Structures are given as C-alpha cells and as structure tokens.
BAFISE-896004 format. One line per field, with one value per residue (C-alpha): x, y, z; residue number from 0; residue in three letters. Coordinates in steps of 0.02 Angstrom, whole numbers, plus 50000, padded with zeros to 5 digits. Layout:
// BAFISE-896004
u: c(X ...)
v: c(Y ...)
w: c(Z ...)
firo: c(NUM ...)
mikol: c(ALA ...)
// end
This chain:
// BAFISE-896004
u: c(49321 49384 49520 49587 49764 49820 49978 50098 50076 50212 50181 50190 50018 49938 49995 49942 49769 49743 49811 49639 49540 49540 49549 49549 49669 49675 49825 49859 50029 49957 49843 49660 49546 49378 49276 49374 49386 49196 49187 49327 49252 49098 49099 49258 49258 49433 49530 49714 49784 49937 49945 49890 49721 49583 49433 49290 49112 49055 49171 49101 48921 48947 49033 48905 49011 49162 49183 49360 49498 49681 49801 49967 50060 50060 49936 49750 49727 49679 49523 49359 49353 49180 49105 49185 49110 48936 48951 49004 49181 49321 49486 49656 49835 50013 50077 50235 50301 50417 50482 50659 50671 50621 50736 50884 50853 50841 51004 51089 51024 51097 51268 51264 51211 51336 51472 51400 51387 51239 51331 51494 51405 51319 51486 51570 51433 51474 51658 51709 51824 51778 51903 51894 51853 51769 51589 51606 51574 51561 51392 51473 51443 51314 51139 50997 50822 50679 50505 50383 50448 50338 50388 50504 50570 50613 50700 50800 50846 50927 51020 51085 51140 51241 51340 51375 51245 51160 50974 50841 50657 50491 50320 50150 50127 50245 50359 50486 50661 50772 50951 51017 50890 50819 50641 50624 50489 50445 50476 50561 50686 50731 50753 50871 50999 51003 51124 51000 50811 50703 50514 50416 50237 50073 49978 49846 49767 49903 50051 50011 50132 50228 50391 50377 50490 50479 50528 50670 50736 50748 50859 51046 51141 51216 51091 51003 50817 50745 50564 50528 50357 50219 50227 50121 50226 50353 50337 50450 50465 50533 50648 50713 50748 50845 50950 50989 51037 51149 51054 51028 51173 51063 50896 50832 50653 50563 50383 50308 50148 50112 50184 50174 50036 50146 50321 50265 50217 50355 50408 50397 50468 50559 50692 50743 50916 50982 51145 51121 50949 50941 50776 50701 50534 50435 50536 50561 50472 50515 50630 50597 50601 50473 50356 50361 50322 50181 50109 50106 50040 49895 49858 49840 49724 49611 49615 49573 49427 49363 49369 49364 49280 49430 49442 49594 49695 49555 49565 49382 49269 49265 49406 49365 49467 49344 49479 49490 49328 49287 49236 49051 49002 48942 49006 48883 48963 48859 48916 48777 48734 48778 48604 48523 48439 48523 48613 48458 48356 48494 48497 48308 48322 48456 48353 48198 48295 48332 48518 48631 48762 48924 49028 48989 49087 49039 49135 49073 49159 49071 48919 48957 48954 49023 48958 49021 48925 48978 48818 48781 48642 48580 48559 48381 48343 48324 48415 48551 48418 48326 48486 48520 48342 48357 48345 48521 48614 48739 48822 48800 48898 48894 49064 49105 49257)
v: c(49213 49354 49476 49640 49693 49870 49974 49836 49728 49596 49432 49331 49401 49291 49128 49191 49238 49062 48973 48922 48916 48960 49145 49225 49373 49529 49644 49827 49911 50082 50173 50185 50336 50304 50323 50191 50082 50074 50003 49878 49814 49742 49558 49577 49501 49543 49704 49738 49915 50008 50189 50291 50213 50289 50189 50311 50289 50299 50154 50042 50090 50043 49876 49753 49601 49664 49573 49625 49749 49727 49872 49798 49925 49984 50128 50132 50320 50297 50198 50264 50130 50173 50171 50002 49936 49999 49911 49749 49756 49696 49790 49714 49780 49721 49828 49730 49659 49805 49834 49780 49883 50044 50011 49980 50141 50240 50171 50202 50382 50408 50349 50452 50611 50590 50584 50730 50621 50710 50877 50798 50706 50865 50957 50819 50830 51015 50974 51021 50914 50925 50804 50847 50765 50924 50886 50700 50580 50395 50337 50233 50314 50437 50452 50397 50455 50348 50424 50279 50112 49997 49865 49978 50080 49929 49839 49997 50001 49829 49872 50038 49958 49834 49981 50047 50186 50234 50216 50321 50309 50392 50312 50360 50180 50082 49974 49843 49905 49801 49779 49933 50055 50181 50249 50438 50523 50650 50696 50856 50762 50651 50797 50888 50748 50652 50674 50598 50591 50478 50468 50304 50346 50342 50496 50533 50685 50672 50659 50778 50924 50830 50917 51103 51253 51241 51058 51085 51227 51105 50986 50989 51107 51001 50858 50771 50734 50588 50569 50409 50380 50502 50665 50769 50738 50876 51060 51055 51245 51248 51103 51193 51348 51247 51164 51332 51413 51268 51230 51055 50974 50869 50786 50634 50640 50502 50562 50733 50831 50833 50701 50687 50574 50508 50516 50653 50773 50886 50859 51023 51052 51189 51056 51048 51116 51096 50998 50936 50860 50679 50666 50503 50474 50376 50217 50163 49999 49987 49838 49680 49581 49694 49696 49506 49492 49618 49523 49362 49440 49539 49406 49270 49378 49404 49219 49162 49281 49231 49043 49022 49181 49223 49408 49414 49575 49667 49855 49910 49771 49638 49511 49327 49167 49023 48899 48782 48730 48545 48442 48402 48560 48727 48884 49027 49197 49351 49530 49623 49776 49758 49754 49641 49483 49462 49300 49220 49264 49194 49032 49016 49029 48895 48779 48809 48751 48586 48622 48584 48708 48612 48766 48949 49109 49291 49452 49630 49797 49964 49962 49795 49611 49462 49285 49120 48956 48786 48697 48512 48454 48492 48677 48704 48811 48995 48982 49110 49232 49216 49254 49405 49468 49446 49614 49681 49576 49675 49532 49345 49206 49017 48930 48749 48646)
w: c(49322 49214 49270 49203 49251 49205 49227 49176 49331 49351 49256 49418 49460 49326 49406 49577 49513 49447 49601 49667 49504 49320 49277 49105 49113 49004 49025 48986 49008 49050 49170 49120 49142 49229 49069 48975 49130 49144 48968 48997 49159 49076 49123 49228 49403 49465 49435 49466 49467 49528 49586 49433 49391 49496 49553 49582 49640 49458 49413 49549 49512 49328 49358 49431 49388 49485 49651 49702 49660 49700 49721 49666 49773 49953 49956 49918 49902 49720 49770 49840 49975 50042 49867 49840 50003 49958 49790 49874 49804 49916 49900 49937 49927 49956 50100 50143 49979 49938 50115 50076 49917 50004 50152 50036 49938 50099 50165 49998 50002 50176 50118 49957 50047 50189 50057 49958 49803 49720 49719 49663 49522 49464 49465 49365 49233 49219 49195 49372 49478 49663 49739 49924 50090 50155 50207 50168 50311 50350 50413 50549 50718 50651 50722 50609 50656 50591 50599 50592 50655 50554 50427 50326 50471 50577 50433 50395 50579 50566 50405 50473 50638 50537 50466 50641 50644 50807 50772 50858 50813 50850 50828 50896 50954 51066 50958 51008 50967 50853 50912 50999 50925 51048 51055 51070 51173 51038 50857 50913 51021 50873 50753 50871 50893 50729 50584 50461 50476 50368 50360 50349 50395 50296 50240 50371 50452 50586 50467 50323 50338 50473 50425 50395 50421 50612 50613 50490 50598 50744 50646 50673 50556 50419 50442 50299 50273 50175 50121 50026 50105 50051 49956 50075 50230 50195 50150 49997 49988 50166 50123 49969 50072 50202 50066 49984 50149 50199 50358 50288 50198 50086 50055 49963 49901 49807 49830 49794 49827 49641 49527 49337 49275 49134 49060 48942 49082 49151 49331 49426 49600 49698 49730 49547 49511 49688 49684 49863 49828 49772 49676 49615 49524 49655 49632 49812 49780 49596 49591 49493 49655 49740 49591 49580 49766 49750 49602 49700 49861 49789 49659 49791 49896 49745 49700 49877 49886 49715 49744 49934 49997 50107 50148 50264 50244 50153 50176 50162 50226 50364 50365 50375 50355 50324 50273 50125 50044 50068 49918 49917 50010 49944 50026 50042 50070 50106 50124 50212 50314 50498 50575 50708 50647 50478 50520 50596 50441 50330 50430 50421 50232 50230 50340 50237 50084 50169 50187 50334 50396 50423 50470 50488 50519 50540 50561 50567 50547 50555 50442 50362 50403 50309 50336 50269 50285 50217 50165 50143 50029 49855 49822 49760 49608 49648 49815 49773 49712 49878 49974 49864 49896 50085 50172 50206 50078 49975 49881 49900 49813 49806 49791 49753 49702)
firo: c(0 1 2 3 4 5 6 7 8 9 10 11 12 13 14 15 16 17 18 19 20 21 22 23 24 25 26 27 28 29 30 31 32 33 34 35 36 37 38 39 40 41 42 43 44 45 46 47 48 49 50 51 52 53 54 55 56 57 58 59 60 61 62 63 64 65 66 67 68 69 70 71 72 73 74 75 76 77 78 79 80 81 82 83 84 85 86 87 88 89 90 91 92 93 94 95 96 97 98 99 100 101 102 103 104 105 106 107 108 109 110 111 112 113 114 115 116 117 118 119 120 121 122 123 124 125 126 127 128 129 130 131 132 133 134 135 136 137 138 139 140 141 142 143 144 145 146 147 148 149 150 151 152 153 154 155 156 157 158 159 160 161 162 163 164 165 166 167 168 169 170 171 172 173 174 175 176 177 178 179 180 181 182 183 184 185 186 187 188 189 190 191 192 193 194 195 196 197 198 199 200 201 202 203 204 205 206 207 208 209 210 211 212 213 214 215 216 217 218 219 220 221 222 223 224 225 226 227 228 229 230 231 232 233 234 235 236 237 238 239 240 241 242 243 244 245 246 247 248 249 250 251 252 253 254 255 256 257 258 259 260 261 262 263 264 265 266 267 268 269 270 271 272 273 274 275 276 277 278 279 280 281 282 283 284 285 286 287 288 289 290 291 292 293 294 295 296 297 298 299 300 301 302 303 304 305 306 307 308 309 310 311 312 313 314 315 316 317 318 319 320 321 322 323 324 325 326 327 328 329 330 331 332 333 334 335 336 337 338 339 340 341 342 343 344 345 346 347 348 349 350 351 352 353 354 355 356 357 358 359 360 361 362 363 364 365 366 367 368 369 370 371 372 373 374 375 376 377 378 379 380 381 382 383 384 385 386 387 388 389 390 391 392 393 394 395 396 397 398 399 400)
mikol: c(UNK UNK UNK UNK UNK UNK UNK UNK UNK UNK UNK UNK UNK UNK UNK UNK UNK UNK UNK UNK UNK UNK UNK UNK UNK UNK UNK UNK UNK UNK UNK UNK UNK UNK UNK UNK UNK UNK UNK UNK UNK UNK UNK UNK UNK UNK UNK UNK UNK UNK UNK UNK UNK UNK UNK UNK UNK UNK UNK UNK UNK UNK UNK UNK UNK UNK UNK UNK UNK UNK UNK UNK UNK UNK UNK UNK UNK UNK UNK UNK UNK UNK UNK UNK UNK UNK UNK UNK UNK UNK UNK UNK UNK UNK UNK UNK UNK UNK UNK UNK UNK UNK UNK UNK UNK UNK UNK UNK UNK UNK UNK UNK UNK UNK UNK UNK UNK UNK UNK UNK UNK UNK UNK UNK UNK UNK UNK UNK UNK UNK UNK UNK UNK UNK UNK UNK UNK UNK UNK UNK UNK UNK UNK UNK UNK UNK UNK UNK UNK UNK UNK UNK UNK UNK UNK UNK UNK UNK UNK UNK UNK UNK UNK UNK UNK UNK UNK UNK UNK UNK UNK UNK UNK UNK UNK UNK UNK UNK UNK UNK UNK UNK UNK UNK UNK UNK UNK UNK UNK UNK UNK UNK UNK UNK UNK UNK UNK UNK UNK UNK UNK UNK UNK UNK UNK UNK UNK UNK UNK UNK UNK UNK UNK UNK UNK UNK UNK UNK UNK UNK UNK UNK UNK UNK UNK UNK UNK UNK UNK UNK UNK UNK UNK UNK UNK UNK UNK UNK UNK UNK UNK UNK UNK UNK UNK UNK UNK UNK UNK UNK UNK UNK UNK UNK UNK UNK UNK UNK UNK UNK UNK UNK UNK UNK UNK UNK UNK UNK UNK UNK UNK UNK UNK UNK UNK UNK UNK UNK UNK UNK UNK UNK UNK UNK UNK UNK UNK UNK UNK UNK UNK UNK UNK UNK UNK UNK UNK UNK UNK UNK UNK UNK UNK UNK UNK UNK UNK UNK UNK UNK UNK UNK UNK UNK UNK UNK UNK UNK UNK UNK UNK UNK UNK UNK UNK UNK UNK UNK UNK UNK UNK UNK UNK UNK UNK UNK UNK UNK UNK UNK UNK UNK UNK UNK UNK UNK UNK UNK UNK UNK UNK UNK UNK UNK UNK UNK UNK UNK UNK UNK UNK UNK UNK UNK UNK UNK UNK UNK UNK UNK UNK UNK UNK UNK UNK UNK UNK UNK UNK UNK UNK UNK UNK UNK UNK UNK UNK UNK UNK UNK UNK UNK UNK UNK UNK UNK UNK UNK UNK UNK UNK)
// end
C-alpha cells in the first residue's frame, strides 16, 4: 500500500496507517490543488487531507489506484462524496477527536467575553488603562445556551456546569441532558433567556443562516454570541451591527463565511476592528492533542479498510464490520450497485471457482451495497478479474494475511 498525506497531518497518522499492514507514506506540509493532486495520486492507494485540499470528481476519475480517502478533520465539505462513491473510493473522517479542544475554547471564550477581556486588551495595546468592574461578570450563575447538544455541546455542558453556570440547550432531536442541563422547546426560547449563546451544529440546509438579524434581536441585551462551528451559520453583517450598537456585549467567532486559503491572503470580515469581537483563525480543534487524536482515528480507519475491508464509520458508502481476517482464508470484498440478484451471482461465481464461503456479510445504503466473504480454498487464476467483470461490481478486492 502507498499513502499520500498532505496539509501537515500529525506524525501519529503514519503509525496508525501501518497498524494492520505495511504502508509506504509520502508527506506534504501544504494543501494541494486538484491539478497537482491528480499527478501525485498516480499509484497511491490511500489519501489523507485536511480542510483545504479539495477532492473533486475530476480527481477521483483520474485516480484509479485510490481506494480510500481520509479527512483528518471533522468536516467533509471539501470532498465530492458522491463522486467518490461512484469511483469506489471510501471516505472516512474523525468527527469526535477534537471534541475536547473545541469545548475548552468555547468555555474560555465565554469567560473572556463576560469579563470584557478582548476590549480591555485592545485598549491596553493602544496605551489605554481601562481598570474598571463595569460590564465585567463572573460566569457562575449565568445562563449558557447551547444550540446543538451533540458531542461538543454535551461536553461543554458538563464543563460549564462545573463552573456553576445554568445550562440550557436546544436540539432538533431529543437528547439526554447531562447533569442539571435543561432542554428548551425552541431556539427562540433559548435566545430570549440566555446570557451567552454558543452554536455547535453542522452546516446543513436547515442550519445555514440559523442566526440572522431577527434571531439576534431576540437575544437578551448585553448577551454574547459564540460561533465556533461553521462559518455559514451566522449573518456576520447582522452580528457586526449588533456589536456596534451595543445590543450584544461581545462575540467570539472562529469560523467565517469566507476564509483565507493561505497565510498570505488577507482576512476580510465586517467584524474586524471591533474591540468586543474575539476573532480566531479557525483553530477550535487546533491543539497538538486533538491533531494527534485525529491522526490516529482517521489513520486507523484507513488501515482497517485497506487490510481488513472494514468500513465502519464511513461517510459516503455502506458501513460493514467483518472482523479480523483469519489466517489461511482470503477475504473478498465487493462494492457494488444495490440491485437484486448481485449477491447470488457473486456466490455462484465463488462456488464455480471451487471455493467455500466460511463467513459472509452484506450491507446496503441507497444506491450501493458492500459485501464481504471469507473464502476457503485456493484462489484460481483470473478469479479477481471475473469478480470485477461481474455486472454491478464497482470495486472488488482480495485480502489475505
């Protein structure tokens, strides 16, 4: 197996990639444009990216050796997932590895904004000395509103409760409350009562533009808003206006509708220059601990797929957990179109080759199916080619130890 890791992925990923078999790893410390990526993917089986390298339909169509791509981050918006599926490329990510890092940054932002630290820091840099308790508050006893009570939101809930905050949350799905947290019936109800509101939801058709001028107007005067989730959740022009007018006391923003592609590109935002805005360059999950955890998580998923055919936690194709491969057996994996009769035709081919099926698994999702069969017997010449030529097969592999 040969792997290409770009965008300075954590070194722990290399050991994870080789956990179940030998992998030759090439590394790049930068993002790669699609044209260059197509050239570099010749002969590459496993690809690791972060958020700035885009995997387009052209990339997948030009990389026949690629069997899997790992997003060493949370999101997969940079990947054309359907094009990957059509090309037979499984895509994995690491959605939980940076949970603690984001939760800690959010809680720190709440504390800093409640004390008015961003504005005081900016004043000190200008030579001004704003030593005053006016507008500075403890977080103890304040109401924290969490929008999205998933992995990050629920962990933040525990941390904030430990500081004596009263946690309220809103989620479109019923979620079990941690500690004394209280579920709210609607987003509007949460906005009206909370001293600090923080967003922890993905970017979807339902959530894009979730917080606009109307929602900000419903927030308590003097409240703070935190967005360290996705850049398209908040109308930043409306947020800037609320910060300038004083309706909101402060905001912390780590993600933006348009972000620079590199360090050399200027960061532009209507929030620039506002002393009560705490702005960070999309670093919620950028801690050494989180990057190490992401490297291991995504790396192991790629390694298990490469050497065992396991597809658990894949984001674009059927998930399957066939278990460890037994010595002396050959595992046949087949990604195929989800149509009646494929498995029976595959089994007829196996039987016709004089092979016994010791264990078999199948899962389907939408237009695709994924089958795994552990075979006993000597694999005859040309068998894998016959499976690949079977009607409906997208990608078939034979695995041994």
